[in-house]
C-alpha positions in Angstrom: -0.1 -0.1 -0.2 2.8 2.8 0.9 5.3 1.2 -1.6 7.0 5.0 -3.9 3.7 6.5 -1.8 5.5 10.4 -0.7 4.4 10.2 3.0 5.1 14.1 4.9 4.8 13.1 9.1 4.2 16.0 10.9 5.6 16.0 14.5 4.0 19.0 17.1 5.5 18.7 20.5 4.3 16.7 22.6 6.2 13.2 24.8 5.1 11.1 22.3 7.0 12.5 19.3 9.8 10.9 20.4 7.9 7.9 18.9 8.5 9.7 16.1 12.0 7.7 15.0 10.3 4.4 14.6 7.8 5.8 13.0 9.5 6.4 9.9 12.1 3.5 10.3 8.5 1.6 10.1 7.3 3.9 6.6 10.8 3.5 4.8 10.5 -0.7 5.3 7.4 0.1 4.4 8.4 1.4 0.3 7.6 4.9 1.2 9.8 8.3 1.4 9.8 10.3 4.3 9.6 14.3 4.6 9.8 15.1 8.2 8.0 19.1 9.1 8.4 19.5 12.6 7.2 22.2 14.6 9.3 24.4 17.3 8.4 22.5 20.0 9.0 19.1 18.6 12.3 19.4 18.5 12.6 19.5 22.7 11.8 16.0 22.0 13.4 14.3 19.0 15.9 15.1 17.8 15.5 16.4 13.6 19.3 14.8 13.0 17.8 11.8 14.0 15.0 12.5 11.7 17.1 13.9 8.6 19.6 10.8 9.0 16.4 7.9 9.4 14.1 9.7 6.2 16.9 10.2 4.4 16.3 13.5 3.8 16.4 16.8 5.3 14.1 17.9 8.2 12.2 20.8 7.7 11.8 23.5 10.7 10.2 26.5 9.3 9.8 29.0 6.4 13.3 30.0 5.8 16.1 28.2 5.3 18.7 28.4 8.2 22.0 28.3 6.6 23.2 31.7 6.8 22.5 34.6 4.7 20.5 32.1 2.8 17.6 33.8 0.9 16.1 30.6 -0.1 12.8 29.0 1.9 10.6 25.8 2.3 8.0 26.1 -0.1 4.7 25.2 1.6 2.9 24.8 -1.0 5.2 22.1 -3.4 5.1 20.6 -0.2 1.6 19.6 0.2 1.5 19.4 -3.4 4.0 16.7 -2.9 2.1 14.6 -0.2 0.3 11.4 -1.4 -0.3 10.8 2.2 0.2 14.0 5.2 0.4 12.3 8.7 0.8 14.5 11.4 1.6 12.3 14.4 1.2 13.3 17.2 -1.4 15.3 17.2 -1.4 17.4 20.1 -4.5 19.9 21.4 -3.2 22.9 20.5 -2.0 21.8 16.9 -5.4 20.3 16.4 -7.3 23.2 17.6 -5.1 25.6 15.5 -5.6 23.4 12.4 -9.7 23.5 12.7 -9.2 27.0 12.5 -7.5 28.6 10.1 -4.7 29.2 12.1 -1.1 29.1 10.4 1.7 30.4 12.7 4.2 27.1 11.4 5.2 25.6 8.5 3.8 21.9 9.1 -0.2 24.3 10.0 0.8 25.9 6.2 1.4 22.1 4.7 -1.6 21.8 5.4 -3.3 24.0 4.6 -2.4 23.4 1.5 -2.2 20.0 1.4 -4.7 18.4 -1.2 -4.0 14.6 -0.2 -5.8 13.2 2.7 -4.6 14.0 5.8 -4.5 11.7 8.6 -3.7 13.0 11.8 -2.9 10.6 15.5 -3.6 12.7 18.6 -1.7 12.1 21.7 -2.0 14.3 25.2 -3.4 13.3 29.2 -6.9 11.9 29.6 -8.8 14.9 30.4 -7.1 17.4 27.4 -8.2 14.0 25.5 -12.2 14.1 27.2 -11.9 18.1 27.1 -15.3 19.6 25.3 -13.0 22.0 22.8 -10.4 18.7 21.9 -13.7 16.5 21.4 -15.1 19.9 19.2 -11.5 19.9 16.8 -11.7 16.0 16.4 -15.6 16.9 14.8 -14.5 19.9 12.9 -10.9 17.9 11.3 -13.7 14.5 10.7 -16.1 16.7 9.2 -13.3 18.7 7.0 -12.3 15.4 5.5 -9.8 14.4 7.6 -8.9 10.9 9.0 -8.4 10.4 12.6 -6.1 7.6 14.1 -7.5 6.9 17.6 -5.7 7.3 20.9 -5.4 4.1 22.7 -5.5 3.4 26.4 -2.3 3.1 28.6 0.2 5.1 31.5 0.4 8.6 30.5 3.3 10.6 30.7 1.3 12.7 33.8 1.3 9.0 35.2 -1.7 8.7 35.4 -3.4 5.9 33.3 -5.9 6.7 30.5 -7.0 7.1 27.2 -5.6 10.2 24.6 -1.9 7.3 24.5 -1.0 8.1 20.6 -1.4 5.0 18.7 2.2 2.6 18.4 4.0 3.3 15.1 2.9 0.1 13.3 -0.5 0.9 14.7 -0.1 3.9 13.2 1.6 2.4 9.7 -1.3 -0.4 9.9 -4.1 2.2 9.3 -2.7 3.8 6.8 -2.3 0.8 5.1 -6.0 -0.6 5.7 -7.4 3.0 5.3 -6.1 3.3 1.6 -6.7 -0.6 0.4 -10.9 0.1 1.3 -12.2 0.4 -2.1 -9.5 -1.4 -3.7 -10.5 -4.3 -6.0 -9.3 -7.5 -4.0 -9.4 -5.9 -1.0 -10.5 -8.0 1.6 -9.2 -11.0 -0.5 -6.7 -13.8 0.4 -5.0 -14.9 -2.5 -2.4 -17.5 -3.3 0.4 -17.7 -5.7 2.8 -20.2 -6.9 5.8 -19.1 -8.6 9.2 -20.6 -9.9 10.9 -23.5 -10.8 11.3 -26.6 -8.5 14.4 -28.5 -8.0 14.4 -32.2 -7.4 17.3 -33.8 -6.1 19.8 -36.8 -7.9 22.2 -36.3 -4.7 23.3 -33.6 -2.6 24.7 -31.7 -5.1 22.4 -32.7 -8.6 18.8 -32.1 -9.1 16.4 -31.8 -12.0 14.7 -28.4 -12.6 14.3 -26.2 -15.5 15.6 -22.7 -16.8 11.9 -20.6 -14.6 13.4 -17.5 -13.0 10.3 -16.8 -10.8 9.5 -13.6 -12.2 6.4 -13.8 -13.6 4.7 -15.1 -10.3 6.5 -12.6 -7.7 4.9 -9.6 -10.5 1.0 -11.4 -9.6 2.2 -11.2 -6.2 3.3 -7.6 -5.7 0.4 -6.4 -8.2 -2.2 -8.9 -5.7 -1.0 -6.9 -3.2 -1.5 -3.5 -4.9 -5.3 -4.3 -5.5 -5.9 -4.9 -1.9 -5.0 -8.2 -1.6 -3.5 -10.8 1.3 -0.8 -12.3 -0.2 1.1 -15.6 -0.1 3.5 -16.0 -2.2 5.3 -19.9 -2.5 8.2 -19.7 -3.9 10.3 -22.4 -5.5 14.0 -21.2 -5.8 14.6 -17.9 -7.1 17.2 -14.9 -7.0 13.8 -12.7 -7.0 13.1 -11.0 -3.7 9.2 -9.3 -2.6 8.7 -6.7 0.1 5.7 -5.8 0.0 3.9 -6.1 3.8 0.4 -7.6 2.2 2.6 -10.3 0.8 4.1 -13.6 3.0 6.9 -15.8 1.8 7.1 -19.3 1.8 10.3 -20.7 0.0 9.4 -24.2 -0.9 12.5 -26.8 -2.9 10.5 -29.1 -4.4 7.3 -30.2 -6.0 6.5 -32.5 -2.9 7.7 -29.3 -0.7 5.5 -26.9 -2.8 1.8 -29.7 -2.9 2.2 -29.7 1.4 2.9 -25.2 1.4 0.3 -24.9 -1.6 -2.5 -27.6 0.3 -1.7 -26.2 3.5 -2.9 -23.0 2.3 -5.1 -23.5 -0.2 -8.5 -23.9 1.7 -8.3 -20.3 3.7 -7.4 -18.8 -0.6 -9.9 -16.7 -2.1 -8.0 -17.1 -5.5 -5.6 -18.9 -6.5 -3.1 -19.0 -9.5 -0.3 -21.3 -10.1 2.3 -19.9 -12.4 4.8 -22.2 -10.8 7.3 -24.8 -13.3 6.8 -27.9 -11.7 8.6 -30.9 -12.7 7.0 -33.2 -13.8 9.1 -36.3 -12.6 11.2 -36.5 -9.8 14.4 -39.3 -9.5 12.7 -42.5 -7.3 15.3 -42.5 -5.8 18.1 -39.8 -4.0 21.4 -40.5 -3.2 22.4 -40.0 -0.1 26.7 -39.2 -1.3 27.4 -37.4 -4.6 27.1 -40.2 -7.5 30.8 -40.6 -8.6 31.6 -40.6 -12.6 32.4 -44.4 -13.4 30.6 -45.7 -15.9 30.4 -44.5 -19.5 26.1 -44.2 -19.3 24.2 -44.0 -16.6 20.2 -44.2 -15.8 18.3 -42.1 -13.6 14.8 -44.1 -12.8 12.0 -40.8 -12.7 8.4 -40.9 -11.5 5.9 -39.1 -11.5 5.5 -36.2 -8.9 2.0 -34.9 -7.6 0.1 -33.2 -10.0 -1.4 -29.7 -7.9 -3.2 -28.2 -9.9 -5.3 -31.1 -10.4 -5.6 -32.0 -6.5 -6.4 -28.7 -6.3 -9.1 -28.3 -8.3 -10.0 -31.9 -7.1 -11.2 -30.0 -3.9 -12.0 -26.5 -4.9 -15.4 -24.9 -3.8 -15.2 -21.1 -3.0 -11.6 -20.9 -4.0 -11.2 -19.4 -8.3 -8.3 -21.1 -9.7 -5.6 -20.4 -12.0 -3.3 -22.3 -14.1 -0.7 -21.8 -16.6 0.1 -23.9 -19.3 3.7 -24.2 -22.1 2.8 -25.3 -25.0 4.5 -25.6 -27.8 1.7 -26.9 -30.6 -1.7 -27.3 -30.8 -1.9 -24.5 -28.3 -5.4 -23.7 -27.5 -6.2 -27.4 -28.0 -4.0 -28.3 -25.8 -5.2 -25.5 -23.1 -8.6 -25.8 -23.5 -7.9 -29.4 -22.1 -6.1 -28.5 -19.4 -8.3 -25.8 -18.4 -10.8 -28.3 -18.4 -9.3 -32.0 -16.8 -7.6 -30.6 -14.1 -11.0 -28.2 -13.7 -9.9 -25.0 -13.6 -11.5 -21.4 -13.5 -9.5 -19.9 -15.6 -5.8 -20.2 -17.6 -3.4 -18.2 -18.9 -1.8 -19.9 -22.1 1.8 -19.3 -23.0 3.3 -20.0 -26.5 6.8 -20.7 -26.9 7.0 -20.1 -30.4 5.7 -16.3 -29.7 8.8 -14.3 -29.5 9.6 -12.8 -26.1 7.3 -15.4 -24.0 8.6 -17.8 -21.6 11.3 -18.7 -19.0 13.7 -16.2 -17.7 13.0 -12.8 -19.4 10.9 -9.2 -18.7 8.6 -9.9 -20.8 5.4 -12.6 -21.5 2.6 -13.1 -24.2 -0.3 -14.3 -23.3 -3.7 -16.3 -23.8 -6.6 -15.8 -20.8 -9.0 -18.8 -21.3 -12.0 -18.6 -18.9 -14.3 -22.2 -17.8 -16.4 -20.9 -20.4 -13.8 -20.9 -23.4 -13.8 -17.0 -23.7 -10.7 -16.4 -25.5 -8.5 -12.9 -25.0 -5.3 -12.9 -26.4 -3.2 -10.0 -25.1 -0.1 -8.6 -27.0 3.7 -8.8 -25.8 4.6 -6.8 -22.3 7.1 -6.7 -19.9 5.8 -9.2 -16.8 4.4 -6.2 -14.6 1.5 -5.3 -16.9 0.9 -8.9 -18.2 0.4 -9.5 -14.2 -2.4 -6.3 -14.4 -4.1 -8.2 -17.5 -4.2 -11.4 -15.9 -5.6 -10.0 -12.3 -8.3 -7.8 -14.1 -9.5 -10.5 -16.2 -10.0 -12.0 -12.9 -11.3 -9.3 -11.1 -14.2 -9.2 -13.8 -15.1 -12.7 -13.6 -15.1 -12.8 -10.0 -17.7 -9.6 -9.6 -19.5 -10.9 -12.7 
């Protein structure tokens, strides 16, 4: 949800400001670009140098830049337009009152009044201040402006009292923003399971049977699903790829048997299942305990079939929308239709090895999407991230029909 987002973090003068160092780290870890604006009093509670180091950007505290003889200024309008999200945490009673009444006596408030993006605020104050009618009036007024309040929690306060007014913890603030942004996205509330990459079937401790799949198509599907609001479990065979997304859980496996077990573990709780992995059809019947020495001119390995993950899921599916992949070299459409019916799929994504730029290892793919009603939709050659969106849009259209 936050990957690539520009977040303007406004910090006001309350003791909870010390938590913003953790908040900046979490926002950066979630993939956001963070700029920090401090009120003058906030710098008494948290160091601008610490925040600048964590955000890797200068911390802004005033309209005029502080270099000697500088005529430059911090443009509040540009800052407000730069932000995809403005987050004010902690938001003190003083700042909340000023926000509600249009007072503009510092850079943070000027940026707030210039912001065109969603504005979140996380109140933090002692319990009597939090319950005061004027504070409650500020909450209501700010919400009526379209601002989003991140409610304070109950706990031990700086005064030593115990009650409501404690700023939400940094991880809860990040989750609140992520959950809010995911609302209304087409896959919000959906659980998506994706398999990706090759499987390696051991011959001995150093050798295996595998294939050239990089896993890129599955990884792009996982990222795109998460960006569309889904919670994603990505079951990946051996791959050099990595994925960093708060909504993606990566499960690493090696063999077809391991992928079979992982897929069945996750299947029941999934709404959409996309099997994009290139699972080895066969595995060695016997796996040598020690490295096999080169002795004979000819050497034979007896192979046995791996379990068919896609067929086994098709046999037990209930509410799940199940999608498979078919990589074909001849009679592509007919072979894909046969696999679709035989394995009880809702749709199949056809790749042809005869299409230049499609198949394993590259950054592009060319697909044909075929659903269970045998509607056939071919797509042009595209980058795999664009292909992932095409596939998901076809799925979304059908599950919402």
